[in-house]
C-alpha positions as a Markdown table, in Angstrom:
| # | Residue | x | y | z |
|---|---|---|---|---|
| 1 | Met | 0.0 | 0.0 | 0.0 |
| 2 | Asn | 1.5 | 3.4 | -1.1 |
| 3 | Thr | 5.0 | 1.9 | -1.3 |
| 4 | Glu | 5.9 | 4.3 | -4.2 |
| 5 | Asp | 5.8 | 7.2 | -1.7 |
| 6 | Phe | 8.8 | 6.0 | 0.2 |
| 7 | Glu | 12.3 | 6.5 | -1.4 |
| 8 | Met | 13.9 | 4.0 | 1.0 |
| 9 | Leu | 11.8 | 1.2 | -0.3 |
| 10 | Lys | 13.1 | 1.7 | -3.8 |
| 11 | Thr | 16.5 | 0.3 | -2.6 |
| 12 | Gly | 14.9 | -3.1 | -2.0 |
| 13 | Leu | 14.8 | -2.5 | 1.8 |
| 14 | Ile | 12.3 | -4.7 | 3.8 |
| 15 | Tyr | 11.5 | -2.7 | 6.9 |
| 16 | Phe | 9.8 | -4.5 | 9.8 |
| 17 | Asp | 10.9 | -2.2 | 12.7 |
| 18 | Asn | 7.9 | 0.1 | 12.6 |
| 19 | Gly | 7.3 | -0.2 | 16.3 |
| 20 | Ala | 10.5 | 1.7 | 16.8 |
| 21 | Thr | 10.1 | 4.3 | 14.1 |
| 22 | Thr | 8.5 | 4.4 | 10.6 |
| 23 | Leu | 9.8 | 5.3 | 7.2 |
| 24 | Lys | 9.0 | 8.7 | 5.9 |
| 25 | Pro | 7.1 | 9.6 | 2.7 |
| 26 | Lys | 8.5 | 12.1 | 0.3 |
| 27 | Ile | 5.9 | 14.6 | 1.3 |
| 28 | Leu | 7.5 | 15.1 | 4.7 |
| 29 | Ser | 11.0 | 16.0 | 3.4 |
| 30 | Glu | 9.4 | 18.3 | 0.8 |
| 31 | Ala | 7.4 | 20.1 | 3.4 |
| 32 | Ile | 10.4 | 20.5 | 5.8 |
| 33 | Ser | 12.6 | 21.6 | 2.9 |
| 34 | Asp | 10.0 | 24.2 | 1.8 |
| 35 | Tyr | 10.1 | 25.6 | 5.4 |
| 36 | Tyr | 13.9 | 25.8 | 5.6 |
| 37 | Asn | 14.3 | 27.1 | 2.1 |
| 38 | Tyr | 11.6 | 29.7 | 1.8 |
| 39 | Tyr | 10.2 | 30.8 | 5.2 |
| 40 | Ser | 12.6 | 29.6 | 7.9 |
| 41 | Ser | 11.7 | 31.7 | 10.9 |
| 42 | Asn | 10.5 | 31.3 | 14.5 |
| 43 | Ala | 6.8 | 30.7 | 15.2 |
| 44 | His | 4.9 | 33.1 | 17.4 |
| 45 | Arg | 7.9 | 35.5 | 17.6 |
| 46 | Gly | 7.8 | 37.8 | 14.6 |
| 47 | Asp | 5.5 | 40.4 | 13.1 |
| 48 | Tyr | 6.7 | 39.9 | 9.6 |
| 49 | Thr | 5.4 | 37.9 | 6.7 |
| 50 | Ile | 7.5 | 34.7 | 6.8 |
| 51 | Ser | 7.2 | 34.4 | 10.6 |
| 52 | Ile | 3.4 | 34.8 | 10.4 |
| 53 | Lys | 3.4 | 32.1 | 7.7 |
| 54 | Ala | 5.4 | 29.8 | 10.0 |
| 55 | Ser | 3.1 | 30.5 | 12.9 |
| 56 | Asn | 0.0 | 29.8 | 10.9 |
| 57 | Asn | 1.3 | 26.6 | 9.5 |
| 58 | Tyr | 2.5 | 25.5 | 13.0 |
| 59 | Glu | -1.0 | 26.2 | 14.4 |
| 60 | Asn | -2.6 | 24.5 | 11.4 |
| 61 | Thr | -0.9 | 21.3 | 12.5 |
| 62 | Arg | -2.4 | 21.7 | 16.0 |
| 63 | Gln | -5.8 | 22.0 | 14.4 |
| 64 | Leu | -5.1 | 18.9 | 12.3 |
| 65 | Val | -4.1 | 16.9 | 15.4 |
| 66 | Lys | -7.3 | 18.1 | 17.1 |
| 67 | Glu | -9.3 | 16.7 | 14.2 |
| 68 | Leu | -7.2 | 13.6 | 14.0 |
| 69 | Ile | -8.0 | 12.5 | 17.5 |
| 70 | Asn | -11.4 | 14.3 | 17.8 |
| 71 | Ala | -10.4 | 16.6 | 20.7 |
| 72 | Lys | -12.9 | 19.4 | 21.5 |
| 73 | Ser | -10.4 | 22.2 | 21.4 |
| 74 | Thr | -6.9 | 23.0 | 20.2 |
| 75 | Lys | -6.2 | 24.2 | 23.8 |
| 76 | Gln | -6.1 | 20.5 | 24.7 |
| 77 | Ile | -3.2 | 19.8 | 22.2 |
| 78 | Ser | 0.4 | 20.6 | 23.2 |
| 79 | Phe | 3.5 | 19.7 | 21.1 |
| 80 | Thr | 6.4 | 17.9 | 22.7 |
| 81 | Ser | 9.5 | 16.2 | 21.5 |
| 82 | Gly | 7.8 | 12.7 | 21.7 |
| 83 | Thr | 5.9 | 10.3 | 23.8 |
| 84 | Thr | 8.6 | 10.1 | 26.4 |
| 85 | Asp | 8.7 | 13.9 | 26.8 |
| 86 | Gly | 4.9 | 13.9 | 27.0 |
| 87 | Leu | 4.6 | 11.3 | 29.7 |
| 88 | Asn | 7.2 | 13.1 | 31.8 |
| 89 | Lys | 5.4 | 16.4 | 31.4 |
| 90 | Ile | 2.1 | 14.8 | 32.4 |
| 91 | Ile | 3.5 | 12.8 | 35.4 |
| 92 | Phe | 5.7 | 15.6 | 36.8 |
| 93 | Gly | 3.6 | 18.6 | 35.7 |
| 94 | Tyr | 0.3 | 17.2 | 36.8 |
| 95 | Tyr | 0.3 | 14.0 | 38.9 |
| 96 | Lys | 3.2 | 15.1 | 41.1 |
| 97 | Asn | 1.0 | 18.0 | 42.2 |
| 98 | Ile | -2.2 | 16.0 | 42.9 |
| 99 | Leu | -1.0 | 12.7 | 44.2 |
| 100 | Asn | -0.2 | 12.0 | 47.8 |
| 101 | Lys | 1.8 | 9.5 | 49.8 |
| 102 | Asp | 0.4 | 5.9 | 49.5 |
| 103 | Asp | -1.8 | 6.8 | 46.5 |
| 104 | Glu | -1.7 | 3.9 | 44.1 |
| 105 | Val | -0.9 | 3.9 | 40.4 |
| 106 | Leu | -1.7 | 0.9 | 38.3 |
| 107 | Ile | 0.6 | -0.1 | 35.4 |
| 108 | Thr | 1.6 | -3.3 | 33.7 |
| 109 | Lys | 4.9 | -5.2 | 33.3 |
| 110 | Ser | 4.5 | -4.8 | 29.6 |
| 111 | Glu | 4.8 | -1.0 | 29.6 |
| 112 | His | 7.5 | 0.9 | 27.8 |
| 113 | Ala | 10.2 | 2.3 | 30.0 |
| 114 | Ser | 8.8 | 5.8 | 29.5 |
| 115 | Asn | 5.6 | 4.8 | 31.2 |
| 116 | Ile | 7.4 | 3.1 | 34.1 |
| 117 | Leu | 10.6 | 5.0 | 35.0 |
| 118 | Pro | 8.8 | 8.4 | 35.7 |
| 119 | Trp | 6.5 | 6.6 | 38.0 |
| 120 | Phe | 9.4 | 5.0 | 39.8 |
| 121 | Glu | 10.9 | 8.5 | 40.2 |
| 122 | Leu | 7.6 | 9.8 | 41.6 |
| 123 | Gln | 7.5 | 6.9 | 44.0 |
| 124 | Asp | 10.8 | 7.9 | 45.4 |
| 125 | Gln | 9.9 | 11.6 | 45.5 |
| 126 | Ile | 6.5 | 11.6 | 47.1 |
| 127 | Gly | 5.8 | 8.0 | 48.2 |
| 128 | Ile | 3.1 | 6.8 | 45.8 |
| 129 | Lys | 2.7 | 3.1 | 45.4 |
| 130 | Ile | 3.0 | 1.3 | 42.1 |
| 131 | Lys | 0.9 | -1.8 | 41.5 |
| 132 | Tyr | 1.0 | -4.1 | 38.5 |
| 133 | Ile | -2.1 | -5.3 | 36.6 |
| 134 | Glu | -1.9 | -9.0 | 36.1 |
| 135 | Leu | -1.7 | -10.1 | 32.5 |
| 136 | Asp | -3.8 | -13.0 | 31.3 |
| 137 | Glu | -2.5 | -16.2 | 29.7 |
| 138 | Asn | -1.9 | -14.4 | 26.4 |
| 139 | His | -0.1 | -11.6 | 28.2 |
| 140 | Lys | -3.0 | -9.2 | 27.6 |
| 141 | Val | -4.7 | -6.6 | 29.8 |
| 142 | Thr | -8.3 | -7.3 | 30.8 |
| 143 | Leu | -10.8 | -5.1 | 32.7 |
| 144 | Glu | -11.4 | -8.0 | 35.1 |
| 145 | Asn | -7.7 | -8.1 | 36.1 |
| 146 | Ile | -7.7 | -4.3 | 36.5 |
| 147 | Lys | -10.7 | -4.6 | 38.9 |
| 148 | Lys | -8.7 | -7.1 | 41.0 |
| 149 | Gln | -6.0 | -4.5 | 41.7 |
| 150 | Val | -8.2 | -1.5 | 42.4 |
| 151 | Thr | -8.6 | -0.3 | 45.9 |
| 152 | Glu | -9.9 | 2.9 | 47.5 |
| 153 | Lys | -6.3 | 4.3 | 47.2 |
| 154 | Thr | -6.1 | 3.7 | 43.4 |
| 155 | Lys | -5.9 | 7.1 | 41.7 |
| 156 | Val | -4.4 | 6.5 | 38.3 |
| 157 | Ile | -4.3 | 3.7 | 35.6 |
| 158 | Ser | -1.3 | 4.5 | 33.3 |
| 159 | Ile | -1.1 | 2.1 | 30.3 |
| 160 | Ala | -0.3 | 1.9 | 26.7 |
| 161 | His | -3.3 | 1.6 | 24.3 |
| 162 | Ile | -1.2 | -1.0 | 22.4 |
| 163 | Ser | 1.9 | -2.6 | 24.1 |
| 164 | Asn | 5.0 | -2.4 | 22.0 |
| 165 | Val | 6.1 | -6.0 | 22.6 |
| 166 | Val | 2.9 | -8.1 | 23.1 |
| 167 | Gly | 0.9 | -5.9 | 20.7 |
| 168 | Asp | -2.4 | -6.3 | 22.5 |
| 169 | Ile | -5.0 | -3.7 | 22.0 |
| 170 | Arg | -6.3 | -2.8 | 25.5 |
| 171 | Pro | -10.1 | -2.3 | 26.0 |
| 172 | Leu | -9.4 | 1.4 | 26.7 |
| 173 | Lys | -13.0 | 2.7 | 26.5 |
| 174 | Glu | -14.2 | 0.1 | 29.0 |
| 175 | Ile | -11.2 | 0.7 | 31.3 |
| 176 | Thr | -11.8 | 4.4 | 31.3 |
| 177 | Lys | -15.5 | 4.1 | 32.0 |
| 178 | Tyr | -14.8 | 1.8 | 34.9 |
| 179 | Ala | -12.0 | 4.1 | 36.2 |
| 180 | His | -14.1 | 7.2 | 36.1 |
| 181 | Glu | -16.9 | 5.5 | 37.9 |
| 182 | Asn | -14.4 | 4.9 | 40.7 |
| 183 | Asn | -12.8 | 8.3 | 40.6 |
| 184 | Ile | -9.7 | 7.0 | 38.9 |
| 185 | Glu | -7.9 | 8.8 | 36.1 |
| 186 | Val | -6.5 | 7.2 | 33.0 |
| 187 | Leu | -3.2 | 8.2 | 31.3 |
| 188 | Cys | -2.8 | 6.6 | 27.9 |
| 189 | Asp | 0.5 | 6.0 | 26.0 |
| 190 | Gly | -0.8 | 6.1 | 22.4 |
| 191 | Ala | 2.6 | 5.7 | 20.7 |
| 192 | Gln | 1.6 | 2.3 | 19.2 |
| 193 | Ser | -2.1 | 3.0 | 18.6 |
| 194 | Val | -2.5 | 6.5 | 17.1 |
| 195 | Pro | -0.4 | 5.6 | 14.0 |
| 196 | His | -2.4 | 2.4 | 13.2 |
| 197 | Met | -6.0 | 3.0 | 14.1 |
| 198 | Lys | -8.7 | 5.7 | 14.3 |
| 199 | Ile | -8.6 | 7.3 | 17.7 |
| 200 | Asp | -11.4 | 9.3 | 19.3 |
| 201 | Val | -10.4 | 10.8 | 22.6 |
| 202 | Thr | -13.9 | 12.2 | 23.2 |
| 203 | Asp | -15.3 | 8.7 | 22.9 |
| 204 | Leu | -12.5 | 7.0 | 24.8 |
| 205 | Asp | -12.8 | 9.7 | 27.5 |
| 206 | Val | -9.2 | 9.3 | 28.6 |
| 207 | Asp | -7.7 | 12.0 | 30.9 |
| 208 | Phe | -4.4 | 12.2 | 29.0 |
| 209 | Leu | -3.0 | 10.8 | 25.7 |
| 210 | Thr | 0.4 | 11.2 | 24.3 |
| 211 | Phe | 2.1 | 10.0 | 21.1 |
| 212 | Ser | 5.0 | 10.5 | 18.7 |
| 213 | Ala | 5.0 | 11.8 | 15.1 |
| 214 | His | 8.0 | 9.6 | 14.1 |
| 215 | Lys | 6.0 | 6.4 | 14.6 |
| 216 | Met | 3.4 | 7.5 | 12.1 |
| 217 | Cys | 5.6 | 8.6 | 9.1 |
| 218 | Gly | 6.3 | 12.0 | 10.7 |
| 219 | Pro | 9.6 | 13.6 | 11.8 |
| 220 | Thr | 11.6 | 12.7 | 14.9 |
| 221 | Gly | 11.5 | 15.2 | 17.7 |
| 222 | Val | 7.8 | 15.9 | 17.6 |
| 223 | Gly | 5.1 | 14.5 | 19.9 |
| 224 | Val | 1.7 | 15.4 | 21.2 |
| 225 | Ile | 0.0 | 15.7 | 24.6 |
| 226 | Tyr | -3.8 | 15.6 | 24.7 |
| 227 | Val | -5.4 | 16.9 | 28.0 |
| 228 | Arg | -9.0 | 16.3 | 29.0 |
| 229 | Glu | -10.8 | 19.6 | 29.4 |
| 230 | Asn | -11.3 | 19.4 | 33.2 |
| 231 | His | -7.5 | 19.2 | 33.7 |
| 232 | Leu | -6.4 | 22.1 | 31.6 |
| 233 | Asn | -6.2 | 24.6 | 34.5 |
| 234 | Asp | -4.3 | 22.1 | 36.7 |
| 235 | Met | -1.4 | 21.6 | 34.3 |
| 236 | Lys | 1.9 | 22.9 | 35.5 |
| 237 | Pro | 5.0 | 23.4 | 33.4 |
| 238 | Ile | 8.2 | 21.6 | 34.2 |
| 239 | Ile | 10.2 | 23.6 | 31.6 |
| 240 | Phe | 10.3 | 27.4 | 31.9 |
| 241 | Gly | 11.4 | 30.1 | 29.4 |
| 242 | Gly | 10.3 | 32.0 | 26.3 |
| 243 | Gly | 6.9 | 31.4 | 24.7 |
| 244 | Met | 5.1 | 30.1 | 27.8 |
| 245 | Asn | 5.1 | 33.3 | 29.9 |
| 246 | Ala | 2.9 | 36.4 | 29.5 |
| 247 | Glu | 4.8 | 38.6 | 31.9 |
| 248 | Phe | 7.5 | 38.7 | 34.6 |
| 249 | Asp | 9.5 | 41.3 | 36.6 |
| 250 | Thr | 12.5 | 41.8 | 38.8 |
| 251 | Glu | 10.5 | 41.0 | 41.9 |
| 252 | Gly | 9.9 | 37.5 | 40.6 |
| 253 | Thr | 6.3 | 38.1 | 39.8 |
| 254 | Arg | 5.4 | 36.0 | 36.8 |
| 255 | Ile | 2.3 | 35.2 | 34.8 |
| 256 | Tyr | 2.3 | 32.1 | 32.6 |
| 257 | Lys | 0.2 | 31.6 | 29.6 |
| 258 | Gln | -2.6 | 29.0 | 29.5 |
| 259 | Met | -2.7 | 25.8 | 27.7 |
| 260 | Pro | -1.4 | 24.8 | 25.1 |
| 261 | Asp | 1.4 | 27.4 | 25.2 |
| 262 | Leu | 2.1 | 26.6 | 28.8 |
| 263 | Leu | 3.9 | 23.4 | 28.0 |
| 264 | Glu | 5.8 | 24.7 | 24.9 |
| 265 | Ala | 8.7 | 26.8 | 26.4 |
| 266 | Gly | 11.5 | 27.7 | 24.0 |
| 267 | Thr | 11.7 | 27.5 | 20.3 |
| 268 | Pro | 9.8 | 24.5 | 19.2 |
| 269 | Asn | 10.6 | 22.1 | 16.3 |
| 270 | Val | 8.8 | 24.4 | 13.9 |
| 271 | Ala | 9.9 | 22.5 | 10.8 |
| 272 | Gly | 9.0 | 19.2 | 12.3 |
| 273 | Val | 5.5 | 20.3 | 13.5 |
| 274 | Ile | 4.7 | 21.8 | 10.1 |
| 275 | Gly | 5.9 | 18.6 | 8.3 |
| 276 | Phe | 3.8 | 16.5 | 10.7 |
| 277 | Gly | 0.7 | 18.4 | 9.5 |
| 278 | Tyr | 1.4 | 17.3 | 5.9 |
| 279 | Val | 1.8 | 13.7 | 7.1 |
| 280 | Ile | -1.5 | 13.8 | 9.0 |
| 281 | Lys | -3.3 | 14.8 | 5.8 |
| 282 | Tyr | -1.4 | 12.1 | 3.9 |
| 283 | Leu | -2.5 | 9.4 | 6.4 |
| 284 | Gln | -6.0 | 10.6 | 6.5 |
| 285 | Asn | -6.2 | 10.4 | 2.7 |
| 286 | Ile | -5.2 | 6.7 | 3.0 |
| 287 | Gly | -7.7 | 6.2 | 5.9 |
| 288 | Phe | -6.9 | 4.8 | 9.3 |
| 289 | Asp | -9.6 | 2.2 | 9.0 |
| 290 | Asn | -8.0 | 1.0 | 5.8 |
| 291 | Ile | -4.5 | 1.0 | 7.5 |
| 292 | Gln | -5.8 | -1.1 | 10.4 |
| 293 | Lys | -7.7 | -3.5 | 8.1 |
| 294 | Tyr | -4.7 | -4.0 | 5.9 |
| 295 | Glu | -2.3 | -4.5 | 8.8 |
| 296 | His | -4.6 | -7.1 | 10.3 |
| 297 | Glu | -4.7 | -9.1 | 7.1 |
| 298 | Leu | -1.0 | -8.9 | 6.7 |
| 299 | Arg | -0.5 | -10.0 | 10.3 |
| 300 | Glu | -2.6 | -13.0 | 9.7 |
| 301 | Tyr | -0.6 | -13.9 | 6.7 |
| 302 | Leu | 2.7 | -13.5 | 8.6 |
| 303 | Ile | 1.5 | -15.7 | 11.5 |
| 304 | Leu | 0.4 | -18.4 | 9.1 |
| 305 | Lys | 3.8 | -18.4 | 7.4 |
| 306 | Leu | 5.8 | -18.3 | 10.6 |
| 307 | Lys | 3.9 | -21.3 | 11.9 |
| 308 | Glu | 5.3 | -23.3 | 9.0 |
| 309 | Ile | 8.7 | -23.1 | 10.7 |
| 310 | Asn | 9.1 | -25.5 | 13.6 |
| 311 | Glu | 12.0 | -23.6 | 15.1 |
| 312 | Ile | 10.0 | -20.4 | 15.5 |
| 313 | Glu | 8.2 | -19.6 | 18.8 |
| 314 | Ile | 5.6 | -16.9 | 18.5 |
| 315 | Tyr | 4.9 | -15.1 | 21.8 |
| 316 | Asn | 1.8 | -13.1 | 20.9 |
| 317 | Glu | 0.0 | -15.1 | 18.3 |
| 318 | Asn | -3.4 | -14.0 | 19.6 |
| 319 | Ser | -2.7 | -10.2 | 19.7 |
| 320 | Glu | -4.6 | -7.9 | 17.4 |
| 321 | Ser | -2.0 | -5.3 | 16.3 |
| 322 | Gly | 0.7 | -5.5 | 13.7 |
| 323 | Ile | 3.4 | -6.4 | 16.2 |
| 324 | Val | 4.6 | -10.0 | 16.1 |
| 325 | Thr | 7.2 | -11.1 | 18.6 |
| 326 | Ile | 9.2 | -14.3 | 18.0 |
| 327 | Asn | 12.4 | -16.2 | 18.7 |
| 328 | Tyr | 14.2 | -18.8 | 16.7 |
| 329 | Lys | 15.2 | -21.9 | 18.6 |
| 330 | Asp | 18.9 | -21.9 | 19.7 |
| 331 | Ile | 19.6 | -18.5 | 18.0 |
| 332 | Phe | 20.1 | -15.4 | 20.1 |
| 333 | Pro | 17.7 | -12.7 | 19.0 |
| 334 | Gln | 20.3 | -10.1 | 18.1 |
| 335 | Asp | 22.2 | -12.7 | 16.0 |
| 336 | Leu | 18.9 | -13.5 | 14.2 |
| 337 | Ser | 18.4 | -9.8 | 13.5 |
| 338 | Ile | 21.9 | -9.4 | 12.2 |
| 339 | Tyr | 21.5 | -12.4 | 10.0 |
| 340 | Leu | 18.2 | -11.0 | 8.5 |
| 341 | Asp | 20.0 | -7.7 | 7.8 |
| 342 | Lys | 22.2 | -9.6 | 5.3 |
| 343 | Tyr | 19.0 | -10.0 | 3.3 |
| 344 | Asn | 18.1 | -6.4 | 3.7 |
| 345 | Ile | 15.4 | -7.2 | 6.2 |
| 346 | Cys | 15.2 | -4.9 | 9.3 |
| 347 | Thr | 13.8 | -6.3 | 12.5 |
| 348 | Arg | 14.2 | -5.3 | 16.2 |
| 349 | Ala | 16.0 | -7.5 | 18.7 |
| 350 | Gly | 16.3 | -7.1 | 22.5 |
| 351 | Ser | 13.9 | -6.2 | 25.3 |
| 352 | His | 12.3 | -3.3 | 23.4 |
| 353 | Cys | 12.4 | -0.9 | 26.3 |
| 354 | Ala | 10.1 | -3.2 | 28.3 |
| 355 | Lys | 12.7 | -4.7 | 30.6 |
| 356 | Ile | 10.4 | -6.1 | 33.2 |
| 357 | Leu | 8.2 | -8.0 | 30.8 |
| 358 | Lys | 10.7 | -10.8 | 31.0 |
| 359 | Glu | 9.0 | -11.7 | 34.3 |
| 360 | Glu | 5.9 | -12.5 | 32.2 |
| 361 | Leu | 7.4 | -14.0 | 29.1 |
| 362 | Lys | 10.1 | -15.9 | 31.0 |
| 363 | Ile | 12.6 | -14.7 | 28.5 |
| 364 | Lys | 14.7 | -11.5 | 28.4 |
| 365 | Asn | 15.1 | -10.8 | 24.6 |
| 366 | Thr | 13.0 | -11.4 | 21.6 |
| 367 | Cys | 13.0 | -10.5 | 17.9 |
| 368 | Arg | 10.1 | -8.2 | 17.0 |
| 369 | Ile | 8.5 | -7.9 | 13.6 |
| 370 | Ser | 6.3 | -4.8 | 13.5 |
| 371 | Leu | 4.2 | -4.0 | 10.4 |
| 372 | Tyr | 2.9 | -0.9 | 8.7 |
| 373 | Phe | 0.8 | -0.2 | 5.7 |
| 374 | Tyr | 3.7 | -0.1 | 3.2 |
| 375 | Asn | 4.8 | -3.6 | 4.1 |
| 376 | Thr | 3.6 | -6.3 | 1.7 |
| 377 | Lys | 3.0 | -10.1 | 1.4 |
| 378 | Glu | 6.1 | -10.2 | -0.8 |
| 379 | Asp | 8.1 | -8.7 | 2.1 |
| 380 | Val | 6.7 | -11.4 | 4.4 |
| 381 | Asp | 7.6 | -14.1 | 1.8 |
| 382 | Lys | 11.2 | -12.9 | 1.7 |
| 383 | Leu | 11.4 | -12.9 | 5.5 |
| 384 | Ile | 10.1 | -16.5 | 5.6 |
| 385 | Glu | 12.5 | -17.6 | 2.9 |
| 386 | Ala | 15.4 | -16.3 | 5.0 |
| 387 | Leu | 14.1 | -18.0 | 8.1 |
| 388 | Lys | 13.7 | -21.3 | 6.2 |
| 389 | Asn | 17.2 | -21.2 | 5.0 |
| 390 | Pro | 18.7 | -24.7 | 6.0 |
| 391 | Asn | 22.1 | -23.1 | 6.5 |
| 392 | Ile | 20.8 | -20.3 | 8.8 |
| 393 | Lys | 22.8 | -21.4 | 11.9 |
| 394 | Asn | 26.0 | -21.8 | 9.8 |
| 395 | Glu | 25.6 | -18.3 | 8.3 |
| 396 | Ile | 25.1 | -16.8 | 11.8 |
| 397 | Ile | 28.3 | -18.6 | 13.1 |
């Protein structure tokens, strides 16, 4: 699907590391080059034509993000450097100010480091308690298992919409409904979901959502925070400087701007944000329902072919996303990934920034195949051919 839009694919590259970052369509580099070549200037800083153009295009992307996730207002959309930055700004700029000692935060052992380490830090700083939601036999999150962990001290459920290793799609709407009925807030890591499926934050009713542009054909160094309306006035910045203040004086009196500017101190990634706007329109033209349907069909084909190889163990056969996590018997995952690279096939090996998931999978490292809409059945066939090579172990040695 749309393979002709990606210059890197014209080299014969087979790219299966979309969970880490995605390839970029030509439209992105063209949009960024246009900014740098013809109206490179700071946004929201100048009263001259090219700065006004940069500002307008920057804010146009904010409007596109609002429409993309069906937020009610652009005030709810702040730009960050990525999901990690977004999670830190939410956890330390909001939850640090409202949580108290012994308040409980529920996460899972399959979360990305960026949704675990900030909570560890907050646990050390103010004494919150972190509890882990038990995963089912398929390593998935269920509402029933969440209910088992909830107590009167539970204040936050902080989970990925789709985990980056297991690839399960969590029942986020049902989780949020139950959480709000029990005065619990929901922070959603949308890094693996927003690029692959239609997201409606108004329908999901999450308190916070954060995601990255680079995982959805956009530039690196750009991310998004979505804030539910009732929390807008309670957000506090953790980075201070130009752009987020309205006034300050020698006495230390200062007035900060409201959301979304409040969280955007300093010169932003103007080129990246503008380029991201073009990518959003590009993806919307393809259609997120079409992307999800295509990935699901391609995943089923991949699983079917992998099961033809006795040496392959699949850890998440029953998950719903385009993430497939495997190992090859008696081959270290990194060695397998290096071997596949000889055939111009890119996969990810390691713990995938989910270092405590090993307690659930009973294995530390895996090889991850993560799909996107520009992957094809022909790509899968070439992967399977390489994995079926009778001399695979000799080639690795």
